[in-house]
N, CA, C and O atoms as a GROMACS GRO file, in nm:
protein
  316
    1MET      N    1  -2.798  -0.456   1.327
    1MET     CA    2  -2.771  -0.581   1.256
    1MET      C    3  -2.686  -0.551   1.133
    1MET      O    4  -2.707  -0.452   1.064
    2LYS      N    5  -2.592  -0.637   1.107
    2LYS     CA    6  -2.504  -0.619   0.992
    2LYS      C    7  -2.576  -0.663   0.865
    2LYS      O    8  -2.653  -0.759   0.867
    3PRO      N    9  -2.550  -0.595   0.753
    3PRO     CA   10  -2.613  -0.637   0.627
    3PRO      C   11  -2.553  -0.769   0.579
    3PRO      O   12  -2.436  -0.799   0.604
    4ARG      N   13  -2.634  -0.846   0.512
    4ARG     CA   14  -2.592  -0.976   0.461
    4ARG      C   15  -2.545  -0.960   0.317
    4ARG      O   16  -2.606  -0.886   0.239
    5HIS      N   17  -2.435  -1.028   0.282
    5HIS     CA   18  -2.380  -1.025   0.147
    5HIS      C   19  -2.360  -1.168   0.099
    5HIS      O   20  -2.311  -1.253   0.174
    6ASN      N   21  -2.397  -1.194  -0.024
    6ASN     CA   22  -2.374  -1.325  -0.085
    6ASN      C   23  -2.258  -1.311  -0.182
    6ASN      O   24  -2.264  -1.233  -0.277
    7LEU      N   25  -2.153  -1.387  -0.159
    7LEU     CA   26  -2.033  -1.380  -0.242
    7LEU      C   27  -2.005  -1.515  -0.303
    7LEU      O   28  -2.034  -1.619  -0.244
    8TYR      N   29  -1.948  -1.513  -0.421
    8TYR     CA   30  -1.905  -1.636  -0.486
    8TYR      C   31  -1.753  -1.635  -0.491
    8TYR      O   32  -1.692  -1.541  -0.541
    9LEU      N   33  -1.693  -1.741  -0.438
    9LEU     CA   34  -1.548  -1.754  -0.437
    9LEU      C   35  -1.507  -1.867  -0.529
    9LEU      O   36  -1.582  -1.962  -0.549
   10ASP      N   37  -1.387  -1.856  -0.584
   10ASP     CA   38  -1.332  -1.968  -0.660
   10ASP      C   39  -1.322  -2.088  -0.567
   10ASP      O   40  -1.307  -2.074  -0.446
   11GLU      N   41  -1.330  -2.206  -0.625
   11GLU     CA   42  -1.333  -2.328  -0.544
   11GLU      C   43  -1.209  -2.340  -0.455
   11GLU      O   44  -1.220  -2.374  -0.338
   12ASP      N   45  -1.092  -2.311  -0.512
   12ASP     CA   46  -0.969  -2.324  -0.433
   12ASP      C   47  -0.965  -2.221  -0.320
   12ASP      O   48  -0.915  -2.251  -0.211
   13VAL      N   49  -1.016  -2.102  -0.344
   13VAL     CA   50  -1.020  -1.999  -0.239
   13VAL      C   51  -1.117  -2.041  -0.130
   13VAL      O   52  -1.090  -2.024  -0.011
   14GLY      N   53  -1.230  -2.096  -0.169
   14GLY     CA   54  -1.327  -2.145  -0.072
   14GLY      C   55  -1.270  -2.255   0.016
   14GLY      O   56  -1.294  -2.258   0.137
   15GLU      N   57  -1.193  -2.344  -0.045
   15GLU     CA   58  -1.130  -2.452   0.032
   15GLU      C   59  -1.028  -2.397   0.131
   15GLU      O   60  -1.020  -2.442   0.245
   16GLN      N   61  -0.951  -2.299   0.086
   16GLN     CA   62  -0.852  -2.238   0.176
   16GLN      C   63  -0.920  -2.164   0.290
   16GLN      O   64  -0.872  -2.166   0.404
   17LEU      N   65  -1.032  -2.100   0.261
   17LEU     CA   66  -1.108  -2.031   0.365
   17LEU      C   67  -1.163  -2.132   0.466
   17LEU      O   68  -1.159  -2.107   0.587
   18GLU      N   69  -1.214  -2.243   0.417
   18GLU     CA   70  -1.264  -2.348   0.506
   18GLU      C   71  -1.152  -2.398   0.598
   18GLU      O   72  -1.171  -2.414   0.718
   19ALA      N   73  -1.034  -2.423   0.539
   19ALA     CA   74  -0.922  -2.472   0.618
   19ALA      C   75  -0.878  -2.368   0.721
   19ALA      O   76  -0.844  -2.403   0.834
   20LEU      N   77  -0.880  -2.243   0.683
   20LEU     CA   78  -0.840  -2.136   0.774
   20LEU      C   79  -0.936  -2.124   0.891
   20LEU      O   80  -0.893  -2.102   1.005
   21THR      N   81  -1.064  -2.136   0.866
   21THR     CA   82  -1.162  -2.125   0.975
   21THR      C   83  -1.151  -2.244   1.069
   21THR      O   84  -1.175  -2.231   1.189
   22ALA      N   85  -1.117  -2.360   1.016
   22ALA     CA   86  -1.103  -2.478   1.101
   22ALA      C   87  -0.983  -2.463   1.194
   22ALA      O   88  -0.990  -2.501   1.311
   23LYS      N   89  -0.873  -2.408   1.143
   23LYS     CA   90  -0.752  -2.393   1.223
   23LYS      C   91  -0.762  -2.276   1.320
   23LYS      O   92  -0.728  -2.289   1.438
   24ALA      N   93  -0.807  -2.163   1.271
   24ALA     CA   94  -0.806  -2.041   1.351
   24ALA      C   95  -0.916  -2.037   1.456
   24ALA      O   96  -0.905  -1.966   1.556
   25GLY      N   97  -1.022  -2.113   1.434
   25GLY     CA   98  -1.132  -2.112   1.528
   25GLY      C   99  -1.219  -1.988   1.518
   25GLY      O  100  -1.293  -1.956   1.611
   26SER      N  101  -1.209  -1.916   1.407
   26SER     CA  102  -1.293  -1.798   1.387
   26SER      C  103  -1.387  -1.823   1.270
   26SER      O  104  -1.377  -1.924   1.201
   27SER      N  105  -1.478  -1.729   1.250
   27SER     CA  106  -1.580  -1.749   1.146
   27SER      C  107  -1.531  -1.702   1.010
   27SER      O  108  -1.437  -1.623   0.999
   28LYS      N  109  -1.596  -1.753   0.906
   28LYS     CA  110  -1.566  -1.709   0.770
   28LYS      C  111  -1.592  -1.560   0.757
   28LYS      O  112  -1.515  -1.487   0.693
   29SER      N  113  -1.701  -1.515   0.817
   29SER     CA  114  -1.738  -1.374   0.808
   29SER      C  115  -1.628  -1.284   0.865
   29SER      O  116  -1.594  -1.183   0.804
   30SER      N  117  -1.574  -1.320   0.980
   30SER     CA  118  -1.472  -1.235   1.041
   30SER      C  119  -1.343  -1.236   0.959
   30SER      O  120  -1.276  -1.133   0.948
   31ILE      N  121  -1.307  -1.350   0.901
   31ILE     CA  122  -1.186  -1.358   0.819
   31ILE      C  123  -1.203  -1.276   0.692
   31ILE      O  124  -1.114  -1.200   0.654
   32VAL      N  125  -1.317  -1.291   0.625
   32VAL     CA  126  -1.342  -1.215   0.502
   32VAL      C  127  -1.353  -1.066   0.534
   32VAL      O  128  -1.302  -0.983   0.459
   33ASN      N  129  -1.418  -1.031   0.645
   33ASN     CA  130  -1.430  -0.891   0.685
   33ASN      C  131  -1.292  -0.829   0.708
   33ASN      O  132  -1.265  -0.718   0.662
   34ASP      N  133  -1.204  -0.901   0.779
   34ASP     CA  134  -1.068  -0.851   0.804
   34ASP      C  135  -0.989  -0.837   0.674
   34ASP      O  136  -0.913  -0.742   0.657
   35ALA      N  137  -1.006  -0.933   0.583
   35ALA     CA  138  -0.935  -0.929   0.455
   35ALA      C  139  -0.980  -0.810   0.371
   35ALA      O  140  -0.897  -0.741   0.311
   36VAL      N  141  -1.110  -0.786   0.365
   36VAL     CA  142  -1.162  -0.673   0.288
   36VAL      C  143  -1.118  -0.541   0.351
   36VAL      O  144  -1.082  -0.447   0.281
   37ARG      N  145  -1.122  -0.534   0.483
   37ARG     CA  146  -1.078  -0.413   0.553
   37ARG      C  147  -0.930  -0.384   0.523
   37ARG      O  148  -0.894  -0.269   0.496
   38ALA      N  149  -0.845  -0.486   0.527
   38ALA     CA  150  -0.703  -0.468   0.498
   38ALA      C  151  -0.682  -0.425   0.353
   38ALA      O  152  -0.598  -0.339   0.325
   39TYR      N  153  -0.757  -0.484   0.261
   39TYR     CA  154  -0.747  -0.446   0.119
   39TYR      C  155  -0.784  -0.300   0.100
   39TYR      O  156  -0.714  -0.227   0.030
   40LEU      N  157  -0.893  -0.257   0.160
   40LEU     CA  158  -0.937  -0.118   0.147
   40LEU      C  159  -0.837  -0.021   0.209
   40LEU      O  160  -0.817   0.088   0.157
   41ALA      N  161  -0.776  -0.060   0.319
   41ALA     CA  162  -0.675   0.026   0.382
   41ALA      C  163  -0.554   0.042   0.292
   41ALA      O  164  -0.500   0.152   0.279
   42ARG      N  165  -0.511  -0.067   0.228
   42ARG     CA  166  -0.396  -0.059   0.135
   42ARG      C  167  -0.431   0.026   0.015
   42ARG      O  168  -0.348   0.103  -0.033
   43ARG      N  169  -0.553   0.013  -0.034
   43ARG     CA  170  -0.594   0.091  -0.151
   43ARG      C  171  -0.594   0.239  -0.117
   43ARG      O  172  -0.553   0.322  -0.199
   44GLY      N  173  -0.639   0.274   0.002
   44GLY     CA  174  -0.635   0.413   0.045
   44GLY      C  175  -0.493   0.464   0.056
   44GLY      O  176  -0.464   0.578   0.023
   45ALA      N  177  -0.404   0.378   0.104
   45ALA     CA  178  -0.263   0.417   0.115
   45ALA      C  179  -0.203   0.437  -0.024
   45ALA      O  180  -0.121   0.527  -0.042
   46LYS      N  181  -0.243   0.355  -0.121
   46LYS     CA  182  -0.191   0.371  -0.256
   46LYS      C  183  -0.236   0.503  -0.316
   46LYS      O  184  -0.157   0.570  -0.383
   47GLU      N  185  -0.360   0.540  -0.294
   47GLU     CA  186  -0.408   0.669  -0.345
   47GLU      C  187  -0.329   0.784  -0.284
   47GLU      O  188  -0.298   0.881  -0.352
   48LEU      N  189  -0.298   0.772  -0.156
   48LEU     CA  190  -0.217   0.875  -0.090
   48LEU      C  191  -0.076   0.878  -0.148
   48LEU      O  192  -0.020   0.985  -0.169
   49ASP      N  193  -0.019   0.759  -0.173
   49ASP     CA  194   0.113   0.753  -0.236
   49ASP      C  195   0.112   0.820  -0.372
   49ASP      O  196   0.206   0.891  -0.407
   50ASP      N  197   0.007   0.798  -0.450
   50ASP     CA  198  -0.003   0.860  -0.582
   50ASP      C  199  -0.006   1.012  -0.573
   50ASP      O  200   0.051   1.082  -0.657
   51VAL      N  201  -0.075   1.063  -0.471
   51VAL     CA  202  -0.084   1.208  -0.454
   51VAL      C  203   0.053   1.266  -0.419
   51VAL      O  204   0.092   1.370  -0.473
   52PHE      N  205   0.125   1.201  -0.329
   52PHE     CA  206   0.253   1.254  -0.284
   52PHE      C  207   0.368   1.224  -0.380
   52PHE      O  208   0.471   1.291  -0.374
   53LYS      N  209   0.352   1.127  -0.468
   53LYS     CA  210   0.460   1.088  -0.558
   53LYS      C  211   0.508   1.205  -0.643
   53LYS      O  212   0.628   1.226  -0.656
   54VAL      N  213   0.417   1.280  -0.700
   54VAL     CA  214   0.454   1.392  -0.786
   54VAL      C  215   0.533   1.495  -0.706
   54VAL      O  216   0.636   1.544  -0.751
   55ARG      N  217   0.485   1.526  -0.588
   55ARG     CA  218   0.553   1.625  -0.504
   55ARG      C  219   0.690   1.575  -0.461
   55ARG      O  220   0.787   1.651  -0.466
   56LEU      N  221   0.702   1.451  -0.421
   56LEU     CA  222   0.831   1.396  -0.380
   56LEU      C  223   0.929   1.391  -0.497
   56LEU      O  224   1.048   1.415  -0.479
   57ASP      N  225   0.880   1.359  -0.616
   57ASP     CA  226   0.966   1.360  -0.734
   57ASP      C  227   1.021   1.500  -0.759
   57ASP      O  228   1.138   1.516  -0.793
   58ARG      N  229   0.936   1.600  -0.743
   58ARG     CA  230   0.978   1.739  -0.764
   58ARG      C  231   1.084   1.779  -0.661
   58ARG      O  232   1.184   1.842  -0.696
   59VAL      N  233   1.063   1.743  -0.536
   59VAL     CA  234   1.159   1.775  -0.430
   59VAL      C  235   1.291   1.702  -0.455
   59VAL      O  236   1.398   1.760  -0.434
   60SER      N  237   1.285   1.578  -0.499
   60SER     CA  238   1.406   1.502  -0.528
   60SER      C  239   1.486   1.567  -0.640
   60SER      O  240   1.609   1.575  -0.632
   61GLU      N  241   1.418   1.614  -0.742
   61GLU     CA  242   1.487   1.681  -0.853
   61GLU      C  243   1.553   1.810  -0.806
   61GLU      O  244   1.665   1.840  -0.845
   62GLN      N  245   1.485   1.886  -0.723
   62GLN     CA  246   1.544   2.008  -0.669
   62GLN      C  247   1.666   1.978  -0.584
   62GLN      O  248   1.765   2.050  -0.590
   63LEU      N  249   1.661   1.872  -0.506
   63LEU     CA  250   1.775   1.832  -0.424
   63LEU      C  251   1.894   1.792  -0.511
   63LEU      O  252   2.008   1.826  -0.481
   64ARG      N  253   1.868   1.720  -0.620
   64ARG     CA  254   1.976   1.682  -0.712
   64ARG      C  255   2.042   1.806  -0.771
   64ARG      O  256   2.165   1.813  -0.781
   65ARG      N  257   1.961   1.904  -0.808
   65ARG     CA  258   2.017   2.028  -0.864
   65ARG      C  259   2.102   2.102  -0.761
   65ARG      O  260   2.208   2.155  -0.794
   66LEU      N  261   2.055   2.107  -0.637
   66LEU     CA  262   2.132   2.173  -0.531
   66LEU      C  263   2.266   2.103  -0.508
   66LEU      O  264   2.368   2.168  -0.492
   67GLU      N  265   2.264   1.971  -0.506
   67GLU     CA  266   2.389   1.895  -0.488
   67GLU      C  267   2.485   1.921  -0.603
   67GLU      O  268   2.605   1.937  -0.582
   68ARG      N  269   2.432   1.924  -0.725
   68ARG     CA  270   2.516   1.953  -0.841
   68ARG      C  271   2.576   2.092  -0.831
   68ARG      O  272   2.696   2.110  -0.853
   69ASP      N  273   2.494   2.191  -0.799
   69ASP     CA  274   2.542   2.328  -0.786
   69ASP      C  275   2.647   2.340  -0.676
   69ASP      O  276   2.745   2.413  -0.691
   70GLN      N  277   2.626   2.269  -0.567
   70GLN     CA  278   2.722   2.273  -0.457
   70GLN      C  279   2.856   2.214  -0.501
   70GLN      O  280   2.961   2.267  -0.467
   71SER      N  281   2.852   2.106  -0.575
   71SER     CA  282   2.976   2.045  -0.626
   71SER      C  283   3.050   2.141  -0.717
   71SER      O  284   3.172   2.152  -0.709
   72VAL      N  285   2.978   2.211  -0.803
   72VAL     CA  286   3.040   2.308  -0.894
   72VAL      C  287   3.105   2.420  -0.813
   72VAL      O  288   3.216   2.462  -0.844
   73MET      N  289   3.036   2.469  -0.711
   73MET     CA  290   3.091   2.578  -0.629
   73MET      C  291   3.215   2.533  -0.554
   73MET      O  292   3.312   2.609  -0.544
   74ILE      N  293   3.214   2.413  -0.500
   74ILE     CA  294   3.330   2.361  -0.427
   74ILE      C  295   3.450   2.350  -0.520
   74ILE      O  296   3.561   2.387  -0.484
   75GLU      N  297   3.428   2.299  -0.641
   75GLU     CA  298   3.537   2.288  -0.738
   75GLU      C  299   3.587   2.426  -0.778
   75GLU      O  300   3.707   2.445  -0.798
   76SER      N  301   3.498   2.523  -0.791
   76SER     CA  302   3.538   2.659  -0.827
   76SER      C  303   3.623   2.722  -0.718
   76SER      O  304   3.723   2.787  -0.748
   77PHE      N  305   3.587   2.702  -0.593
   77PHE     CA  306   3.665   2.758  -0.483
   77PHE      C  307   3.800   2.689  -0.469
   77PHE      O  308   3.897   2.750  -0.423
   78ALA      N  309   3.808   2.563  -0.509
   78ALA     CA  310   3.933   2.488  -0.499
   78ALA      C  311   4.037   2.540  -0.597
   78ALA      O  312   4.157   2.521  -0.576
   79LEU      N  313   3.993   2.604  -0.704
   79LEU     CA  314   4.088   2.657  -0.803
   79LEU      C  315   4.150   2.778  -0.747
   79LEU      O  316   4.234   2.840  -0.812
   0.00000   0.00000   0.00000
């Protein structure tokens, strides 16, 4: 059996949820469950992005330096 949770929603959000359940033909529980699951998945992706951001920034800086050095070498050989 699934655990029961009591949630309080803003009035406008509650109205939108009511309208959504009437149109979609699904339950409030399934809609809220899917929304929370999607939110948690995005949050996990953001944490992963934060971990890789530092490394990707470092690699990007190294690539910029290599491109700069290559341009200097090409100009030197052209002389």
